C-alpha positions in Angstrom: 41.8 364.6 163.6 39.5 364.0 160.3 42.0 365.5 158.0 40.9 367.0 154.5 37.6 365.1 154.2 34.5 366.2 156.5 32.1 364.1 157.7 29.1 365.4 155.4 27.4 361.9 154.2 27.7 361.9 150.4 26.7 359.1 148.0 30.7 359.1 147.0 32.9 356.2 147.7 36.0 357.3 149.1 39.8 356.0 149.9 40.3 356.3 153.7 43.9 357.3 153.2 43.0 359.9 150.7 40.3 361.2 152.6 41.7 361.2 156.1 45.2 361.6 155.8 46.3 362.5 159.4 44.4 359.4 160.8 46.3 357.4 158.0 49.7 359.2 159.0 49.0 358.4 163.1 48.2 354.6 162.2 51.3 354.2 160.4 53.6 355.6 163.1 51.7 353.6 165.3 52.4 350.7 163.2 56.0 351.6 162.6 56.5 351.9 166.5 55.8 348.3 167.1 57.8 347.1 164.0 60.7 348.9 165.2 60.8 347.0 168.4 61.4 343.7 166.2 64.4 342.2 164.7 63.7 342.1 160.7 66.6 341.2 158.5 65.5 340.1 155.1 62.8 337.6 155.8 61.5 337.2 159.0 62.2 334.5 161.6 60.0 333.4 164.1 60.1 335.3 167.4 58.4 333.2 169.9 56.9 334.6 173.1 57.2 331.9 175.7 55.4 334.3 178.7 52.1 333.4 178.6 51.0 336.6 180.2 50.3 338.0 176.5 46.3 337.3 177.3 45.6 338.2 173.5 47.1 334.8 172.6 45.0 331.9 171.9 47.6 329.9 174.6 46.2 332.2 177.5 42.5 332.0 176.3 43.0 328.1 176.5 44.6 328.6 179.8 41.8 331.0 181.3 39.2 328.7 179.9 40.8 325.6 182.2 40.5 328.1 185.2 36.7 328.4 184.6 36.2 331.8 182.4 33.6 331.3 180.5 34.9 334.7 178.5 38.0 332.9 177.4 36.2 329.5 176.5 34.3 331.9 174.1 37.4 333.2 172.7 38.7 329.7 172.1 35.5 328.7 170.6 35.6 331.6 168.0 39.0 330.8 166.9 38.6 327.1 166.3 35.0 328.1 164.6 37.5 330.3 162.3 39.8 327.8 161.7 37.0 325.1 160.9 34.9 327.2 158.8 37.6 328.5 156.6 39.4 325.0 156.2 36.0 323.7 154.9 35.1 326.6 152.5 37.8 328.4 150.3 35.6 329.9 147.9 31.9 331.2 147.6 31.7 331.0 151.8 30.5 333.8 154.0 31.4 334.6 157.7 30.4 337.2 160.0 32.2 338.0 163.4 30.7 340.6 166.2 33.1 342.7 167.5 32.8 345.5 170.6 33.7 349.1 170.5 35.6 350.0 173.6 38.0 352.5 174.7 38.1 353.9 170.8 39.2 350.6 169.7 37.7 347.2 168.3 37.6 344.2 170.6 36.4 340.7 170.1 35.6 339.1 173.3 37.6 341.9 175.4 40.9 341.3 173.2 41.8 344.1 171.5 42.0 343.3 167.5 45.0 345.4 167.0 46.8 342.8 169.3 45.7 339.8 167.0 47.4 341.8 164.2 50.5 342.2 166.4 50.6 338.2 167.3 50.9 337.7 163.4 54.8 338.8 163.8 55.6 337.6 167.3 54.1 333.9 166.4 54.6 333.6 162.8 57.1 332.6 160.1 56.5 334.9 157.5 58.6 336.0 154.4 59.1 338.8 152.5 55.8 338.9 151.0 53.9 337.6 153.7 55.6 340.3 156.0 54.1 343.3 153.7 50.7 342.0 153.7 50.8 341.3 157.6 52.1 344.7 157.9 49.4 346.0 155.4 46.9 344.8 157.7 48.7 345.9 161.0 48.3 349.1 159.4 44.5 349.0 158.5 44.2 347.5 162.3 45.4 351.0 163.6 43.9 352.9 160.8 40.4 351.7 161.8 40.7 352.5 165.4 41.9 356.0 164.2 38.7 356.3 161.7 36.3 355.1 165.1 38.0 358.1 167.0 37.2 360.4 164.4 33.5 359.1 164.0 33.9 358.0 160.5 31.9 354.9 161.0 29.0 356.8 162.0 28.7 357.8 158.2 30.7 355.0 156.2 31.6 351.4 156.5 35.0 350.3 155.7 35.6 347.6 152.6 39.1 345.9 152.1 40.1 343.4 149.1 43.0 340.9 150.3 43.6 339.0 147.0 45.6 335.9 146.6 49.4 336.2 146.2 50.6 336.2 142.7 54.3 334.3 143.8 53.7 330.5 143.2 56.0 329.4 146.0 54.7 332.0 148.5 50.9 330.5 147.5 52.6 326.6 147.7 54.4 327.6 151.1 51.4 329.6 152.7 48.5 327.2 151.8 46.6 329.4 149.6 43.7 328.0 147.8 45.3 327.5 144.4 42.2 325.9 142.5 40.4 329.4 142.6 43.2 332.1 143.8 40.5 332.9 146.1 40.8 336.7 147.6 39.2 337.7 151.2 36.6 340.6 150.9 35.9 342.2 154.3 33.0 344.8 155.1 33.4 346.5 158.8 30.4 348.0 160.0 29.8 350.1 163.2 26.3 350.7 165.0 26.8 352.3 168.5 28.9 350.0 170.9 28.6 347.0 168.1 30.2 346.0 165.2 30.3 343.8 162.5 32.9 342.3 160.4 31.5 340.3 157.4 33.9 338.6 155.2 33.3 336.8 151.5 35.6 334.2 149.9 35.5 335.3 146.2 37.4 333.3 143.5 40.2 335.3 141.7 39.8 333.0 138.2 36.5 331.9 137.0 37.8 328.3 136.6 41.5 326.3 137.7 42.6 327.0 133.9 41.1 330.4 133.6 43.7 333.5 134.0 43.4 335.7 136.9 40.8 338.6 136.7 40.7 340.0 140.4 42.6 343.0 140.2 41.0 344.0 136.9 37.4 343.3 138.7 38.8 345.5 141.7 39.9 348.3 139.1 36.8 348.2 137.1 34.5 348.7 140.7 37.0 351.9 141.9 36.2 353.3 138.4 32.8 352.8 138.6 32.7 354.1 142.0 34.9 357.1 140.8 37.8 356.6 143.2 41.7 356.6 142.1 43.1 352.8 143.0 46.9 353.8 144.0 48.1 350.2 144.3 48.9 348.8 140.8 49.8 345.4 141.9 48.1 343.1 143.9 50.2 342.6 146.9 49.4 346.4 147.5 45.7 346.0 147.6 45.2 345.1 151.5 46.2 348.5 152.8 43.8 349.9 149.9 40.6 350.7 152.4 37.7 352.0 150.6 34.8 354.0 152.8 31.3 353.5 151.6 28.5 355.9 152.9 26.1 353.9 154.9 22.4 353.7 153.2 19.0 353.2 154.7 18.8 349.5 154.0 22.2 348.0 155.7 24.7 346.8 152.7 25.8 343.4 153.2 28.8 341.9 151.9 26.9 339.4 149.8 26.1 342.7 148.2 29.3 343.8 147.5 30.2 340.3 145.7 26.9 341.0 143.6 28.5 344.1 142.3 31.7 342.6 141.8 30.0 339.3 140.2 28.2 342.1 137.5 31.3 342.9 136.4 33.1 339.4 135.4 29.8 337.9 135.0 30.3 334.9 137.6 29.2 334.1 140.8 31.4 334.5 143.8 34.1 335.0 140.8 33.5 331.5 139.6 32.0 330.3 136.2 28.9 329.4 137.9 25.1 330.3 137.4 24.0 333.2 139.1 21.7 332.9 142.6 20.0 334.9 144.9 22.8 336.4 146.8 20.8 337.1 150.0 19.7 333.2 150.2 22.9 331.6 149.3 24.5 333.7 152.4 22.0 332.7 154.7 23.1 328.8 153.1 26.2 329.7 153.9 25.7 330.9 157.5 23.8 327.5 158.1 26.8 325.6 156.7 28.9 327.3 159.1 26.7 326.7 162.3 26.3 322.7 161.3 30.1 322.4 162.2 29.6 323.5 165.7 29.7 320.0 166.7 33.1 319.8 165.4 34.1 323.4 166.9 32.6 322.2 170.5 34.8 319.1 170.0 38.1 320.6 169.4 37.6 323.5 172.2 36.8 321.3 174.8 40.1 319.2 173.8 42.1 322.3 173.8 41.0 323.3 177.2 41.6 319.9 178.8 45.3 320.1 177.2 46.0 323.4 178.6 48.8 322.3 181.2 50.7 320.8 178.0 51.2 324.1 176.2 54.6 325.8 176.7 54.5 328.0 173.7 51.5 329.9 171.9 52.8 328.0 168.9 52.2 324.8 170.2 48.4 325.3 170.6 48.5 326.6 166.8 50.1 323.2 166.2 47.4 321.1 168.1 44.3 323.1 167.0 45.9 322.9 163.1 45.9 318.7 163.8 42.8 318.3 165.4 40.8 320.6 162.7 42.1 319.0 160.1 41.7 315.4 161.6 38.0 315.9 162.3 37.3 318.2 158.9 38.6 315.3 156.9 36.2 312.8 158.7 33.3 314.9 158.1 34.1 315.5 154.3 33.3 311.6 154.3 29.5 312.2 155.1 28.7 315.5 154.2 28.6 316.1 150.5 28.2 320.0 150.9 32.0 320.0 151.2 34.2 320.8 148.2 36.5 317.9 148.8 39.2 319.9 146.7 40.1 321.9 150.0 41.9 319.5 151.1 43.7 318.9 147.9 43.8 316.8 144.8 45.3 313.4 146.7 42.8 313.5 149.8 39.9 314.6 147.7 40.4 311.3 145.7 40.8 309.2 149.0 37.9 310.7 150.5 35.7 310.0 147.3 37.0 306.2 147.4 35.9 306.2 151.2 32.4 307.2 150.2 32.1 304.8 147.7 33.7 302.2 149.9 30.9 302.7 152.8 28.2 302.6 150.4 29.3 299.2 148.9 29.6 298.2 152.6 33.6 297.8 152.4 34.7 299.0 155.9 37.9 298.1 155.6 39.2 299.6 152.5 36.8 302.8 153.5 38.8 303.0 156.8 42.2 302.4 154.7 41.3 305.4 152.1 40.4 307.8 155.2 44.1 307.0 156.5 45.4 308.1 152.9 43.2 310.8 153.1 44.5 312.2 156.7 47.9 311.8 155.4 47.6 313.4 152.2 45.6 316.5 153.7 46.9 320.1 153.0 44.2 322.0 154.1 44.3 324.9 156.5 42.6 328.3 157.3 44.2 331.6 157.5 47.7 331.5 156.1 49.0 334.1 158.1 48.6 332.0 161.6 49.9 328.6 159.8 53.2 327.5 161.3 55.9 326.8 158.2 58.2 324.1 159.3 59.8 324.2 155.7 60.6 328.1 156.1 61.8 327.9 159.7 63.8 324.6 159.0 67.4 325.7 160.3 70.1 323.9 161.8 71.4 326.5 163.8 68.0 328.0 164.6 67.3 327.4 168.3 63.5 327.2 167.7 64.0 324.1 166.0 64.3 322.2 169.0 61.5 323.7 170.6 59.5 322.3 167.8 60.9 319.0 168.0 60.3 319.0 171.6 57.1 320.1 171.0 56.3 317.1 168.9 57.5 314.7 171.1 54.8 315.3 173.5 52.3 313.9 171.3 51.4 310.1 170.2 48.9 308.0 168.4 46.5 306.5 171.0 47.7 302.6 170.9 43.3 302.0 170.8 42.6 303.8 167.9 44.5 306.4 165.7 44.0 309.7 167.2 47.0 311.8 168.3 47.0 312.5 172.2 49.0 314.3 174.6 51.7 311.8 176.0 53.0 312.4 179.6 54.6 309.3 181.3 54.4 311.4 184.7 50.8 312.0 184.3 48.6 310.3 186.6 45.5 310.4 184.3 46.0 310.0 180.6 42.4 310.1 178.3 41.7 309.8 174.5 39.7 312.3 173.4 38.2 310.2 170.3 38.2 306.4 171.3 37.7 307.5 175.4 40.5 305.1 176.5 42.0 306.2 179.7 45.1 305.5 181.9 44.3 305.9 185.4 47.1 305.8 188.0 48.4 303.2 185.8 45.2 301.3 185.2 43.9 300.7 181.9 40.5 301.3 180.5 39.8 300.1 177.1 37.9 302.6 175.0 35.0 301.9 172.0 37.4 302.0 169.4 37.1 305.4 168.4 34.9 307.5 165.9 36.0 305.4 162.8 35.0 302.0 164.3 31.5 303.4 165.7 31.1 305.1 162.3 32.0 301.7 160.5 29.8 299.6 163.1 26.9 301.9 162.5 26.9 301.7 158.5 27.3 297.9 159.1 24.1 298.0 161.1 22.1 299.9 158.4 23.3 297.7 155.7 22.2 294.7 157.7 18.8 296.1 158.5 18.3 297.2 154.2 18.7 293.2 153.9 16.4 292.4 155.9 13.8 294.3 155.0 14.1 293.3 151.6 14.1 289.7 153.0 10.7 290.3 154.4 9.4 292.3 151.1 10.4 289.4 149.0 8.8 286.7 151.2 
């Protein structure tokens, strides 16, 4: 099973597919068996699965969590956390996910990771390039399981680079962060029955106006490690899995980033002063945890609306909406967030809102925030974001389903939050302002978070003015 390479530890980096060809061949065959069952013609179309029995979907996790399953609730929380963190930080950021090893496979909260790869094809619109990228990720998923079975992870960690697309239309359609052309760098480590997947987002160019340097950097890194870089194009890099010999002191993803930055003279790929990588990584993880209040709020809301969802893609739509809404709002007060992750126009409006709030002009501040919400172009993993522009087809039966899905939601009449609308429901509640309609009786809410924040800001200004008067006296 181990192919042509032995498992004797060396300091030499390896290319997984070259060192273990039999494992790679089996992984490709398993991926092909799955893909063979799909109807693929040119560009991949959406194949929605209405049957919620597929327990690997977010929809299934939401429904099981609503029934009281604590593990499923954690799955929902993890998915929401990933979306929020990736949306808020599109470069110079890090995440880590704990995995479990069970039955010769990688799992997260009992969900097989390979199922997550397969769901990409079942619930996502993919053009030709993104289909190729998703296929490589699927093959990697099977490859990792094969390497696990061959006990390769006892001696090696796995490293994968996923550069940004080079096609401008694909970058726009799939919400890549074009300011930096960020690439994902992932390090998979196994320790007994536990595993850790660390991810860093590294800029593919030093400044927005600079030429891309990511591919040349990867080539130079491979040359320094004396391994043959087979892919010559960026889109082929995803399937290029490197094996790194384990060290006495565990290697971290920031160690890899530091080696890459040594080549380009950058910091996380950008033209910025170098910092201590381990200290910076800790700051990243602390920032991620600071978003947990948003994550918990979205998790609770999704679970409360479990009865409203009829297809997996509807849950993704709803998560995208709630995450975008709350993240834009957080950006007004949290100045650690790079506003450009929301797009240039939204960033301008958020910046205006900050100034208006500081000046005590709450009405104009709220207007600017409304404009920011409308202009927001943020997103998380591009493979899991529904693309209406790619699936809009008058003859596509899925279009009607999407329209029906949109008809389920309305703006709360007491604030501007988007809420589930069901005229037959006995109880309707707004997740933001807490207004409710119970058996036809309306209970007024508190006006929503924007009103609450404006009132608090006004109180702070009044307190400062009162203190200033006392000081004058």
